C-alpha positions in Angstrom: 16.9 -38.8 -57.2 17.1 -41.0 -60.3 16.9 -39.4 -63.7 17.0 -35.9 -62.2 13.6 -36.0 -60.5 13.1 -32.9 -58.5 10.9 -33.3 -55.3 7.7 -35.1 -55.0 6.4 -35.9 -58.5 2.9 -37.3 -59.1 3.2 -40.9 -60.2 1.7 -41.8 -63.6 -0.9 -44.5 -63.9 1.8 -46.7 -65.5 4.1 -46.4 -62.5 1.3 -47.2 -60.1 0.4 -50.3 -62.2 4.0 -51.4 -62.3 4.4 -51.0 -58.6 1.1 -52.9 -58.0 2.3 -55.8 -60.2 5.6 -56.0 -58.4 4.0 -56.1 -55.0 1.5 -58.8 -56.1 4.4 -60.9 -57.5 6.3 -60.5 -54.3 3.3 -61.6 -52.3 2.7 -64.6 -54.5 6.3 -65.6 -54.3 6.4 -65.3 -50.5 3.1 -67.2 -50.3 4.4 -70.0 -52.5 7.5 -70.3 -50.3 5.4 -70.5 -47.1 3.0 -73.0 -48.8 5.8 -75.3 -49.8 7.4 -75.0 -46.4 4.1 -75.8 -44.6 3.5 -78.7 -47.1 7.0 -80.1 -46.3 6.4 -79.8 -42.6 3.0 -81.4 -42.6 4.1 -84.2 -44.9 6.9 -85.3 -42.6 
């Protein structure tokens, strides 16, 4: 485990928030890629 973590440790609120932000950014990025791809397909 990273930084010597031992076993299942309860995530702090900050870690949960960071994880949530990362997931949202990934979803937004994937959504933008799909939107631009669909836009290119429908425009042609």
